C-alpha atoms as one frame of an Amber mdcrd trajectory, in Angstrom:
protein
   0.163  -0.113  -0.164   1.380   3.683  -0.976   0.626   6.722   0.592  -1.831
   9.185  -0.481  -2.848  12.206   0.525  -6.420  12.380   2.379  -9.704  13.242
   0.950 -12.060  16.151   1.540 -15.049  15.232   3.502 -18.293  14.303   2.269
 -20.812  17.231   1.909 -23.678  14.883   1.017 -26.783  16.164   3.420 -27.612
  13.006   5.613 -31.177  11.143   4.679 -34.355  12.153   6.760 -35.193   9.624
   8.764 -38.467   8.142   9.002 -41.400   8.490  10.429 -42.175   6.529  13.634
 -44.887   6.373  16.532 -44.514   8.738  19.561 -42.212   6.981  22.549 -45.415
   7.296  24.975 -47.301   5.295  22.592 -44.269   2.513  21.679 -43.827   1.964
  25.436 -47.965   1.714  25.758 -47.523  -0.733  23.294 -44.707  -2.655  24.758
 -46.323  -2.468  28.068 -49.975  -3.751  26.559 -48.172  -7.006  24.792 -46.397
  -7.641  27.931 -49.344  -7.746  30.619 -52.703  -8.286  28.636 -53.945 -11.256
  29.263 -55.978 -11.308  26.064 -53.459 -10.695  23.552 -53.331 -13.947  22.212
 -56.643 -14.931  21.806 -57.263 -14.523  18.650 -53.747 -15.966  17.490 -54.820
 -19.212  14.864 -53.780 -22.100  16.209 -52.499 -23.033  12.953 -49.654 -20.365
  13.403 -48.370 -21.921  16.376 -48.234 -25.461  14.930 -45.982 -24.366  11.871
 -43.392 -23.069  14.492 -40.844 -25.565  15.177 -36.954 -25.625  16.782 -33.833
 -25.404  14.843 -30.486 -26.531  16.136 -27.403 -26.268  13.898 -23.793 -28.106
  14.808 -21.431 -26.041  12.211 -18.285 -27.708  10.826 -14.811 -28.021  12.886
 -13.312 -24.931  11.251 -16.463 -23.170  10.657 -15.014 -19.407  10.202 -18.046
 -17.583  11.385 -17.477 -20.167  14.805 -16.165 -17.101  16.711 -18.832 -15.002
  16.311 -21.963 -16.764  15.895 -20.823 -20.412  18.194 -20.375 -23.738  16.625
 -24.032 -24.878  18.160 -26.806 -22.588  17.611 -30.474 -22.891  18.459 -33.137
 -20.930  17.086 -36.688 -20.728  15.598 -37.811 -21.954  12.343 -41.163 -21.452
   9.795 -42.974 -23.957   8.229 -44.026 -21.993   4.830 -45.983 -22.761   1.602
 -43.487 -24.980  -0.623 -45.157 -23.846  -4.201 -44.301 -26.966  -6.287 -43.789
 -24.704  -9.445 -40.995 -22.786  -7.736 -38.917 -25.844  -7.364 -39.810 -27.857
 -10.712 -38.299 -27.261 -13.924 -36.239 -28.729 -16.437 -32.572 -27.556 -15.166
 -33.256 -26.849 -11.146 -30.379 -26.847  -9.143 -30.884 -28.448  -5.817 -28.914
 -28.871  -2.739 -29.311 -32.653  -1.411 -32.123 -34.999  -2.656 -32.810 -34.708
  -5.613 -36.863 -34.190  -6.892 -38.950 -37.564  -5.944 -39.586 -39.000  -9.324
 -43.703 -38.755  -8.272 -43.347 -34.922  -9.142 -41.676 -35.568 -12.182 -45.080
 -34.318 -13.843 -43.534 -30.791 -12.334 -40.452 -30.374 -14.652 -42.088 -28.109
 -17.225 -43.137 -25.704 -14.512 -41.060 -22.419 -14.610 -39.846 -19.839 -12.207
 -41.528 -17.193 -13.867 -44.752 -19.113 -13.306 -44.357 -19.666  -8.965 -43.082
 -15.664  -9.073 -46.775 -15.162 -11.059 -48.215 -17.369  -8.244 -46.815 -15.635
  -5.461 -48.000 -12.051  -6.774 -51.643 -13.295  -7.592 -51.771 -14.437  -3.760
 -53.202 -18.120  -5.365 -53.276 -20.824  -2.206 -51.184 -23.805  -4.029 -49.848
 -25.577  -1.494 -48.404 -29.344  -2.760 -49.744 -31.859  -0.379 -47.897 -34.734
  -2.189 -44.415 -33.553  -1.320 -43.481 -35.155   1.584 -41.006 -32.531   2.972
 -40.940 -29.461   4.756 -40.212 -26.280   3.270 -38.511 -23.868   6.821 -37.787
 -20.379   6.583 -35.279 -19.141   9.531 -32.518 -16.489   9.898 -29.460 -17.200
   7.737 -27.140 -16.912  10.252 -28.190 -19.630  12.142 -27.231 -22.140   9.479
 -24.809 -20.453   7.919 -21.690 -23.484   7.799 -23.878 -25.691   9.088 -22.826
 -29.456   9.226 -25.744 -30.881  10.748 -29.350 -29.620  11.204 -32.454 -30.878
  13.316 -35.772 -29.821  13.558 -38.073 -30.122  16.730 -41.603 -30.050  15.907
 -44.418 -28.372  18.083 -45.315 -32.354  19.014 -41.777 -33.242  19.987 -40.500
 -34.986  17.070 -37.023 -34.609  15.974 -36.270 -34.777  12.361 -33.255 -34.198
  10.106 -32.847 -31.195   8.180 -31.097 -29.915   5.260 -29.888 -26.223   4.813
 -31.196 -26.045   0.455 -30.739 -21.812   0.344 -28.944 -18.823   1.745 -29.459
 -15.146   0.631 -26.775 -12.872   2.389 -28.537  -9.547   0.912 -31.962  -9.695
   3.227 -30.291 -12.664   5.607 -32.891 -15.482   5.166 -31.724 -18.933   5.128
 -33.820 -22.373   3.888 -34.274 -25.560   5.791 -36.249 -28.445   3.879 -36.797
 -31.461   5.897 -37.682 -35.177   4.622 -41.215 -35.694   6.555 -43.712 -33.475
   7.190 -43.165 -30.973  10.751 -46.333 -29.091  10.401 -49.873 -30.080   9.822
 -50.117 -26.736   7.720 -47.860 -23.889   6.639 -48.068 -20.707   6.998 -49.198
 -18.241   4.385 -47.092 -15.271   3.624 -48.491 -12.017   4.313 -47.775  -8.196
   2.827 -45.328  -7.046   5.692 -45.701  -3.440   3.198 -49.594  -3.181   4.546
 -49.174  -3.649   8.094 -49.321  -0.545  10.123 -47.469   0.973  13.246 -49.126
   0.078  16.477 -51.173  -2.724  14.788 -51.333  -5.985  16.917 -49.305  -8.437
  16.150 -47.964 -11.781  17.161 -43.879 -12.955  18.112 -43.784 -16.530  17.560
 -40.559 -18.412  18.495 -40.517 -22.217  19.922 -41.548 -23.518  22.955 -37.737
 -22.997  24.664 -37.601 -19.807  23.501 -40.416 -18.663  25.231 -43.191 -19.294
  22.627 -46.052 -16.929  21.692 -46.547 -12.961  22.914 -48.166 -10.076  21.558
 -46.146  -7.810  19.660 -46.583  -4.206  17.484 -44.307  -2.944  15.032 -43.190
   0.921  16.402 -40.579   1.737  13.415 -39.807   1.111   9.829 -36.407   2.460
   8.654 -33.475   1.280   7.142 -30.611  -0.928   8.906 -27.184  -0.976   8.140
 -25.520  -3.638  10.003 -21.651  -4.175  10.816 -21.128  -7.263   8.940 -21.825
  -5.636   5.389 -25.157  -6.136   5.596 -27.666  -3.127   5.120 -32.003  -3.622
   4.179 -33.537  -0.339   2.934 -36.682  -1.124   5.608 -36.916  -3.553   8.680
 -39.395  -3.921  10.865 -39.102  -3.102  14.888 -41.235  -4.138  17.293 -41.746
  -4.104  21.265 -41.499  -5.378  23.398 -37.733  -7.009  23.185 -37.286 -10.663
  23.621 -34.102 -11.803  24.037 -34.458 -15.293  22.086 -35.547 -13.824  18.998
 -33.591 -15.806  16.162 -35.274 -16.646  13.441 -38.951 -16.228  15.084 -41.960
 -15.393  12.981 -44.108 -11.960  13.437 -47.415 -12.620  12.193 -50.781 -11.019
  11.828 -54.088 -11.308  13.303 -54.664 -13.639  10.320 -51.708 -16.147  11.317
 -50.071 -15.129   7.853 -46.182 -14.073   8.351 -45.049 -11.297   8.129 -41.539
 -11.097   9.418 -38.215 -13.038  10.261 -36.725 -12.293  13.848 -33.088 -11.448
  12.749 -31.549  -9.255  15.762 -32.381  -7.706  19.569 -32.086  -3.894  19.237
 -32.023  -1.157  22.070 -33.388   1.552  19.773 -36.080   0.008  18.330 -38.186
   3.116  17.878 -35.742   5.435  16.330 -31.465   5.732  16.650 -30.817   7.596
  19.866 -33.940   6.674  21.513 -33.833   3.730  24.186 -36.693   1.296  23.711
 -35.740  -2.268  23.455 -37.322  -4.333  20.991 -36.823  -6.851  17.571 -35.604
  -5.820  14.521 -37.194  -8.680  11.800 -36.741  -8.481   8.225 -39.907  -8.472
   6.164 -40.934 -11.250   4.410 -41.935  -9.119   1.209 -38.527  -9.622   0.274
 -38.526 -13.057   0.642 -41.423 -12.934  -2.028 -39.299 -12.503  -5.693 -36.270
 -14.757  -4.004 -38.184 -17.852  -2.915 -38.848 -19.798  -6.591 -34.755 -19.524
  -6.510 -33.706 -20.192  -3.358 -35.734 -23.614  -3.530 -34.661 -24.152  -7.115
 -30.809 -22.728  -6.760 -30.125 -22.128  -3.374 -29.498 -18.432  -3.853 -30.106
 -15.653  -5.379 -28.704 -16.196  -9.116 -28.376 -12.648  -9.899 -24.433 -11.594
  -9.823 -23.357 -11.307  -5.781 -21.918  -8.151  -4.399 -18.739  -7.544  -3.407
 -17.371  -9.044  -0.141 -14.260  -7.878   1.895 -14.823  -9.021   5.318 -14.808
  -6.341   7.136 -16.958  -5.671  10.437 -17.392  -1.681  10.560 -18.695   0.742
  13.180 -19.479   4.458  13.189 -17.659   6.507  15.243 -17.585  10.561  14.543
 -18.891  10.422  11.374 -15.757   7.938  10.481 -16.274   4.804   9.215 -13.923
   2.628  11.729 -12.927  -1.149  11.089 -13.951  -2.956  14.049 -12.727  -6.275
  12.466 -11.331  -8.088  10.031 -12.211 -12.151   9.253  -9.437 -14.078   9.128
  -8.640 -15.545   5.078 -11.057 -12.761   3.653  -9.752 -10.482   1.071  -9.484
  -7.765   3.383  -6.993  -9.079   5.522  -4.839 -10.569   2.653  -4.033  -6.646
   1.877  -3.015  -5.998   5.495  -6.335  -4.244   6.248  -6.272  -3.920   9.808
  -8.078  -3.452  13.395  -8.891   0.489  13.877  -7.932   1.825  10.326 -10.336
   4.516   9.080 -12.305   3.941   5.847 -12.436   7.576   4.328 -13.059   6.720
   0.509 -14.019   3.744  -2.129 -11.730   4.455  -5.187 -12.001   8.568  -4.552
 -15.564   8.620  -3.288 -15.410   9.648   0.291 -17.652   8.073   2.849 -18.299
   9.249   6.407 -21.088   6.095   7.823 -21.199   2.366   7.111 -24.192   2.551
   5.179 -22.104   5.134   2.650 -19.434   3.052   2.476 -21.834  -0.157   1.556
 -23.436   1.935  -1.302 -20.154   2.820  -2.528 -18.505  -0.407  -2.363 -21.599
  -2.541  -4.187 -22.035   0.511  -6.524 -18.297  -0.587  -7.425 -18.982  -3.886
  -9.564 -20.197  -7.367  -8.780 -18.104  -9.958  -6.618 -14.512 -10.209  -7.880
 -14.220  -6.856  -8.384 -11.076  -4.803  -7.348 -12.109  -2.340  -4.829  -9.604
   0.441  -4.080  -9.882   1.930  -0.380  -8.202   4.810   1.080  -7.671   3.967
   4.772  -6.474   6.421   7.567  -4.351   4.909   9.856  -2.910   7.179  12.426
  -1.209  10.223  10.246  -0.863   7.992   6.838  -3.546   7.851   4.340  -2.644
   4.421   2.685  -4.266   2.785  -0.367  -5.051  -0.730  -0.699  -6.751  -2.536
  -3.635  -8.989  -5.061  -2.164  -9.828  -8.160  -5.015 -13.399  -8.646  -3.612
 -15.115 -12.059  -3.713 -18.911 -13.832  -3.429 -19.559 -13.641   0.393 -22.365
 -16.921   0.414 -18.915 -19.067  -1.413 -16.633 -18.169   1.817 -18.576 -19.360
   4.018 -20.886 -22.014   2.210 -20.068 -25.647   3.385 -22.801 -27.190   1.229
 -22.800 -28.657  -1.795 -24.711 -27.256  -4.729 -25.116 -29.877  -7.873 -27.470
 -29.831 -10.724 -30.242 -32.157 -10.794 -30.098 -35.888 -12.735
């Protein structure tokens, strides 16, 4: 790396914060959800039946083992599996090939499946012997073995069949049915703030409780992850990973990802949870079933954890064997530009990074180390290939 002059600071005005409910109403919603004994009376029974426990053991040398652990537990959600999504002639599958009994669906296309989702048609393939289970992706990344415990205490082996880093969703399939009835996918864009909802985790993680959305806003994660809109709910629950957010009709609205201390808005202390909206899954699901991933070109990934401090993008951690580590990026470095574009927040950093090209692009970072301004040319990669231990193969 060579010395460069320090670039000028960005003059772009920060985006206006999204509207959220007043603190008093948000606090009242949290109190009601915690103390109202009647809050769960209208929860459909089938919604509870679709919730399962997911237990994961990772590969021995998992690169996420230090941060996420090598044994993980969370919640999974049995969802509808539209047969057209996974039954076309050149489908790519993970694990077992499709049953011969379903060969008549080989002509179905991904476009047909997408149309079915868009139209809201209710078509669940009752002949499919297995079960499709949605969860949060960090539970199952680098999984070696996955077990699912159903509501009636049956333990079933499961296979990771799909993962999407951009949204954070993970997809499993079992060889036997895990629920009598799957959850339908709801409309997360139509849910209003303060609308009564339900937080559903497996029984060992607290089961069902009432919840309410108090904020919709972008979410920026430290691990090269960002959502244009996430759902923030109260009250906060500690054992949240993969839990379902459902509406009064028992339709899935979101999948729990995190506990946060600022559910209402950044800067206001109100514990809650962040959910990934289910609308993000709908266009992806056919490809996750058929290919194991989004077939669109992957974003460039560097392996940097970031933090914002005094309008600076600080390197909080560099993953071992990552592209960033290979070129000498260190913890404590300050990223001041991507190529010649100044960045002052992790959000700006991700936007400039992802706009630079697709995975494999060489990304030029300007970093401040002490009093030195240095230039690093990082060969980006596809994040899913860096972590993924499961094998994707073409159907025979």
